[in-house]
Backbone as a chain_set.jsonl record, in Angstrom:
{"seq": "XXXXXXXXXXXXXXXXXXXXXXXXXXXXXXXXXXXXXXXXXXXXXXXXXXXXXXXXXXXXXXXXXXXXXXXXXXXXXXXXXXXXXXXXXXXXXXXXXXXXXXXXXXXX", "coords": {"N": [[13.608, -17.557, 12.931], [15.583, -19.523, 10.776], [17.439, -22.413, 11.661], [21.031, -22.945, 11.457], [21.639, -25.606, 10.774], [19.27, -26.555, 9.582], [19.131, -24.821, 7.403], [21.421, -25.655, 6.02], [20.635, -28.268, 5.34], [18.373, -27.741, 3.692], [19.609, -26.364, 1.598], [21.234, -28.376, 0.567], [19.285, -30.191, -0.351], [18.147, -28.666, -2.428], [20.394, -28.538, -4.079], [20.642, -31.233, -4.857], [18.247, -31.545, -6.311], [18.799, -29.778, -8.431], [20.98, -31.124, -9.611], [19.75, -33.514, -10.433], [17.998, -32.41, -12.34], [19.864, -31.396, -14.136], [20.736, -33.748, -15.256], [18.59, -34.332, -16.746], [16.232, -35.198, -15.568], [12.96, -34.872, -14.133], [12.356, -33.231, -11.151], [11.161, -32.797, -7.836], [11.134, -30.956, -4.895], [10.192, -31.527, -1.572], [8.173, -29.391, 0.319], [9.436, -27.875, 3.189], [10.926, -30.109, 3.788], [9.277, -32.249, 4.153], [7.743, -34.958, 3.091], [5.001, -35.345, 2.955], [3.912, -33.048, 1.985], [3.976, -33.335, -0.722], [2.491, -35.529, -1.199], [3.721, -37.878, -0.314], [5.416, -40.227, 1.958], [6.478, -38.877, 5.144], [9.299, -38.898, 5.417], [10.423, -38.56, 2.909], [12.283, -36.495, 0.896], [12.666, -35.568, -1.72], [11.212, -36.098, -4.918], [11.844, -37.742, -7.877], [11.212, -37.988, -11.302], [12.014, -40.555, -13.236], [11.337, -41.43, -15.675], [10.679, -44.062, -15.878], [9.971, -44.744, -13.375], [9.07, -43.387, -10.148], [11.483, -41.921, -8.275], [12.17, -41.953, -4.973], [13.689, -39.868, -2.686], [15.708, -39.406, 0.141], [17.481, -36.925, 1.734], [20.572, -36.486, 3.324], [22.886, -34.596, 4.998], [25.982, -34.379, 6.396], [28.536, -33.298, 8.687], [30.724, -34.963, 8.656], [31.306, -38.068, 7.076], [30.98, -41.391, 8.23], [33.946, -43.375, 8.351], [33.734, -46.06, 7.505], [31.694, -45.971, 5.67], [32.683, -44.681, 3.484], [33.843, -44.474, 0.087], [36.54, -44.827, -0.632], [38.972, -46.519, -2.439], [37.173, -47.889, -3.919], [34.314, -48.394, -6.1], [31.765, -48.806, -5.232], [30.187, -49.231, -2.068], [29.017, -51.881, -0.211], [26.732, -52.945, 2.228], [25.235, -54.427, 5.166], [22.979, -55.081, 7.877], [22.892, -57.71, 10.334], [20.926, -60.391, 9.233], [19.366, -58.759, 7.6], [18.453, -56.662, 4.744], [20.75, -55.983, 2.018], [22.519, -52.964, 1.291], [23.652, -50.401, -0.937], [26.21, -48.026, -1.51], [27.051, -45.418, -3.593], [28.555, -42.935, -5.723], [26.419, -40.17, -6.318], [26.112, -39.032, -8.893], [27.084, -41.143, -10.411], [25.075, -43.028, -9.992], [22.97, -41.704, -11.311], [23.941, -41.802, -13.914], [23.854, -44.581, -14.323], [21.105, -44.992, -14.348], [20.391, -44.225, -16.869], [20.676, -46.453, -18.469], [18.55, -48.076, -18.082], [15.658, -49.537, -19.43], [13.355, -47.43, -21.097], [14.167, -45.178, -19.749], [14.792, -41.644, -19.591], [16.363, -39.982, -22.382], [19.397, -38.239, -22.227]], "CA": [[14.792, -17.653, 12.108], [15.954, -20.906, 10.494], [18.711, -22.829, 12.251], [22.068, -23.229, 10.455], [21.545, -27.004, 10.346], [18.134, -26.646, 8.667], [19.539, -24.114, 6.184], [22.359, -26.542, 5.332], [19.849, -29.353, 4.762], [17.573, -27.206, 2.584], [20.542, -26.059, 0.511], [21.634, -29.651, -0.012], [18.142, -30.711, -1.11], [18.076, -27.89, -3.682], [21.548, -28.969, -4.881], [20.312, -32.536, -5.433], [17.228, -31.294, -7.34], [19.493, -29.181, -9.583], [21.771, -32.177, -10.255], [18.785, -34.355, -11.142], [17.533, -31.666, -13.512], [20.982, -31.319, -15.079], [20.77, -35.042, -15.928], [17.385, -34.433, -17.557], [15.104, -35.758, -14.837], [12.073, -33.942, -13.445], [12.507, -33.445, -9.718], [10.403, -31.886, -6.982], [11.535, -30.964, -3.495], [9.069, -31.399, -0.641], [8.209, -28.175, 1.13], [9.778, -28.125, 4.578], [11.536, -31.439, 3.903], [8.22, -33.145, 4.622], [7.167, -35.576, 1.908], [3.537, -35.26, 2.946], [3.514, -31.876, 1.197], [3.885, -33.762, -2.122], [1.766, -36.792, -1.232], [4.628, -38.991, -0.016], [5.691, -40.351, 3.394], [7.162, -37.711, 5.709], [10.758, -38.948, 5.312], [10.85, -38.355, 1.519], [12.613, -35.083, 0.671], [12.624, -35.251, -3.153], [10.702, -37.123, -5.832], [12.367, -37.538, -9.233], [10.59, -38.818, -12.33], [13.107, -41.082, -14.061], [10.79, -41.887, -16.937], [10.173, -45.419, -15.693], [9.427, -44.816, -12.014], [9.311, -42.24, -9.274], [12.588, -42.189, -7.356], [11.97, -41.22, -3.718], [15.028, -39.597, -2.154], [15.889, -38.707, 1.405], [18.804, -36.293, 1.711], [21.249, -36.298, 4.602], [24.192, -33.953, 4.874], [26.666, -34.408, 7.686], [29.865, -32.699, 8.686], [31.682, -36.002, 8.286], [30.733, -39.384, 6.824], [31.801, -42.414, 8.896], [34.961, -43.959, 7.46], [33.306, -47.334, 6.934], [30.754, -45.69, 4.589], [33.355, -43.97, 2.4], [34.208, -45.331, -1.04], [37.974, -45.107, -0.722], [39.382, -46.878, -3.799], [36.101, -48.683, -4.516], [33.241, -47.666, -6.779], [30.533, -49.033, -4.473], [30.277, -49.87, -0.756], [27.833, -52.68, 0.073], [26.698, -53.262, 3.65], [23.936, -54.834, 5.712], [22.921, -55.54, 9.26], [22.622, -59.144, 10.415], [19.589, -60.836, 8.845], [18.659, -57.638, 6.948], [18.781, -56.456, 3.333], [21.994, -55.283, 1.69], [22.408, -51.635, 0.71], [24.855, -49.987, -1.655], [26.529, -46.605, -1.565], [27.865, -45.019, -4.727], [28.419, -41.507, -5.99], [25.09, -39.885, -6.846], [26.138, -38.858, -10.348], [27.226, -42.48, -10.991], [23.73, -43.6, -9.991], [22.205, -41.07, -12.383], [24.445, -42.359, -15.178], [23.331, -45.948, -14.428], [19.677, -44.94, -14.664], [20.25, -44.048, -18.321], [20.702, -47.746, -19.15], [17.319, -48.793, -17.779], [14.694, -49.323, -20.509], [12.373, -46.354, -20.961], [14.721, -44.035, -19.052], [14.897, -40.516, -20.524], [17.652, -39.71, -23.011], [19.98, -36.932, -21.882]], "C": [[15.2, -19.125, 11.974], [17.326, -21.229, 11.081], [19.736, -23.089, 11.145], [21.993, -24.653, 9.915], [20.407, -27.185, 9.334], [18.467, -25.96, 7.344], [20.478, -24.986, 5.358], [21.613, -27.681, 4.65], [19.022, -28.899, 3.569], [18.434, -26.912, 1.364], [20.962, -27.339, -0.204], [20.502, -30.26, -0.842], [17.999, -29.981, -2.443], [19.213, -28.285, -4.624], [21.26, -30.299, -5.578], [19.253, -32.383, -6.529], [17.892, -30.731, -8.594], [20.325, -30.221, -10.329], [20.862, -33.132, -11.031], [18.313, -33.677, -12.428], [18.624, -31.544, -14.566], [21.136, -32.625, -15.86], [19.499, -35.297, -16.732], [16.176, -35.029, -16.875], [14.264, -34.639, -14.232], [12.174, -34.252, -11.96], [11.753, -32.377, -8.953], [10.848, -32.065, -5.55], [10.304, -30.751, -2.623], [9.239, -30.135, 0.197], [8.491, -28.56, 2.579], [10.393, -29.494, 4.833], [10.537, -32.469, 4.427], [7.489, -33.692, 3.405], [5.659, -35.506, 1.834], [3.053, -34.07, 2.133], [3.417, -32.186, -0.292], [3.246, -35.151, -2.231], [2.608, -38.025, -0.986], [4.757, -39.152, 1.496], [6.567, -39.185, 3.874], [8.669, -37.712, 5.489], [11.28, -38.823, 3.878], [11.072, -36.854, 1.3], [12.417, -34.654, -0.779], [11.99, -36.417, -3.894], [11.211, -36.762, -7.215], [11.66, -38.491, -10.172], [11.695, -39.26, -13.275], [12.629, -41.558, -15.418], [10.248, -43.294, -16.862], [9.604, -45.608, -14.301], [9.687, -43.505, -11.294], [10.388, -42.647, -8.273], [12.383, -41.313, -6.131], [13.33, -41.087, -3.027], [14.935, -38.911, -0.803], [17.315, -38.184, 1.415], [19.332, -36.126, 3.13], [22.606, -35.677, 4.338], [24.795, -33.87, 6.264], [28.029, -33.744, 7.56], [30.897, -33.711, 8.224], [30.95, -37.33, 8.12], [31.604, -40.413, 7.541], [32.758, -43.085, 7.908], [34.494, -45.252, 6.804], [32.278, -47.151, 5.815], [31.418, -44.998, 3.394], [33.839, -44.947, 1.334], [35.681, -45.711, -1.066], [38.373, -45.372, -2.16], [38.324, -47.704, -4.537], [35.092, -47.79, -5.218], [31.941, -47.736, -5.992], [30.897, -49.632, -3.116], [28.953, -50.598, -0.535], [27.879, -53.065, 1.54], [25.304, -53.747, 4.036], [24.081, -55.147, 7.19], [22.617, -57.034, 9.237], [21.156, -59.428, 10.116], [18.737, -59.719, 8.241], [19.07, -57.57, 5.486], [20.139, -55.781, 3.172], [21.668, -53.935, 1.051], [23.718, -51.297, 0.025], [24.986, -48.472, -1.602], [27.408, -46.391, -2.793], [27.683, -43.528, -4.931], [27.097, -41.257, -6.696], [25.108, -39.706, -8.354], [26.386, -40.191, -11.058], [25.874, -43.197, -11.029], [22.909, -43.017, -11.139], [22.653, -41.557, -13.756], [23.915, -43.77, -15.393], [21.864, -45.951, -14.828], [19.429, -44.782, -16.158], [20.137, -45.379, -19.057], [19.462, -48.596, -18.865], [16.313, -48.507, -18.894], [13.667, -48.255, -20.135], [12.882, -45.176, -20.129], [14.888, -42.898, -20.047], [16.298, -40.395, -21.118], [18.13, -38.341, -22.594], [21.309, -36.772, -22.556]], "O": [[15.164, -19.877, 12.949], [18.253, -20.422, 11.007], [19.36, -23.418, 10.02], [22.253, -24.885, 8.735], [20.57, -27.891, 8.339], [18.119, -26.468, 6.278], [20.351, -25.052, 4.135], [21.919, -28.026, 3.509], [18.97, -29.587, 2.549], [18.032, -27.179, 0.232], [21.035, -27.378, -1.432], [20.748, -30.789, -1.926], [17.756, -30.611, -3.472], [19.014, -28.359, -5.837], [21.594, -30.474, -6.75], [19.355, -33.028, -7.572], [17.58, -31.163, -9.703], [20.371, -30.2, -11.559], [21.176, -33.512, -12.159], [18.242, -34.312, -13.48], [18.337, -31.583, -15.763], [21.611, -32.616, -16.996], [19.348, -36.36, -17.333], [15.185, -35.337, -17.538], [14.788, -33.588, -13.863], [12.086, -35.413, -11.559], [11.706, -31.214, -9.353], [10.931, -33.186, -5.049], [9.474, -29.889, -2.91], [10.321, -29.857, 0.714], [7.856, -29.463, 3.126], [10.382, -29.984, 5.962], [10.922, -33.446, 5.07], [6.711, -32.984, 2.765], [5.093, -35.598, 0.745], [1.923, -34.068, 1.643], [2.846, -31.404, -1.051], [3.435, -35.856, -3.222], [2.237, -39.118, -1.413], [4.263, -38.31, 2.247], [7.305, -38.589, 3.089], [9.271, -36.643, 5.383], [12.483, -38.971, 3.659], [10.162, -36.048, 1.494], [12.045, -33.511, -1.045], [12.202, -37.578, -3.545], [11.042, -35.634, -7.678], [11.524, -39.677, -9.871], [12.247, -38.452, -14.021], [13.425, -42.038, -16.225], [9.436, -43.688, -17.7], [8.832, -46.539, -14.069], [10.423, -42.641, -11.771], [10.218, -43.605, -7.518], [12.416, -40.085, -6.223], [14.028, -42.079, -2.814], [14.18, -37.955, -0.627], [18.254, -38.929, 1.133], [18.614, -35.677, 4.023], [23.385, -36.19, 3.535], [24.178, -33.347, 7.192], [28.593, -33.642, 6.47], [31.83, -33.373, 7.495], [30.082, -37.675, 8.921], [32.831, -40.331, 7.478], [32.398, -43.329, 6.756], [34.833, -45.509, 5.648], [32.017, -48.1, 5.075], [30.755, -44.757, 2.385], [34.195, -46.088, 1.629], [36.025, -46.816, -1.484], [38.136, -44.528, -3.025], [38.561, -48.164, -5.654], [35.022, -46.588, -4.965], [31.111, -46.831, -6.075], [31.814, -50.449, -3.024], [27.886, -49.997, -0.657], [28.926, -53.463, 2.049], [24.327, -53.508, 3.327], [25.173, -55.437, 7.679], [22.137, -57.559, 8.233], [20.26, -58.791, 10.671], [17.513, -59.74, 8.364], [19.931, -58.328, 5.04], [20.616, -55.095, 4.076], [20.661, -53.792, 0.357], [24.768, -51.842, 0.367], [23.996, -47.742, -1.646], [28.391, -47.103, -2.996], [26.763, -42.927, -4.377], [26.695, -42.029, -7.567], [24.202, -40.185, -9.036], [25.947, -40.365, -12.194], [25.569, -43.896, -11.995], [22.231, -43.753, -11.856], [21.832, -41.708, -14.66], [23.562, -44.131, -16.515], [21.43, -46.829, -15.573], [18.37, -45.164, -16.657], [19.568, -45.436, -20.147], [19.351, -49.717, -19.361], [16.132, -47.349, -19.269], [13.185, -48.198, -19.004], [12.112, -44.265, -19.828], [15.105, -43.15, -21.232], [17.294, -40.67, -20.448], [17.36, -37.381, -22.604], [21.963, -35.741, -22.395]]}, "num_chains": 1, "name": "protein.A"}
């Protein structure tokens, strides 16, 4: 029997695939949350074809997001560790909207 945590993760991955498809992108979920089942590294849960590249997505769903990672009144949170690359957090549907403005991205 599948654990509640695994069921929650699988449900979230399916939700993300459905959102990608609603925006007009082709998306495939890795069987068992293991990217190797679709020819990707193990930590890739979903591959989406954006029309210009393959977007590799790892999905994480938690009971609570740390406060320092929440958007609050901002549109984007940018962070990095010392001497490392910067990363950005934004709402997923905002990211999908931004992808529309990249040349050769699919029209939706």
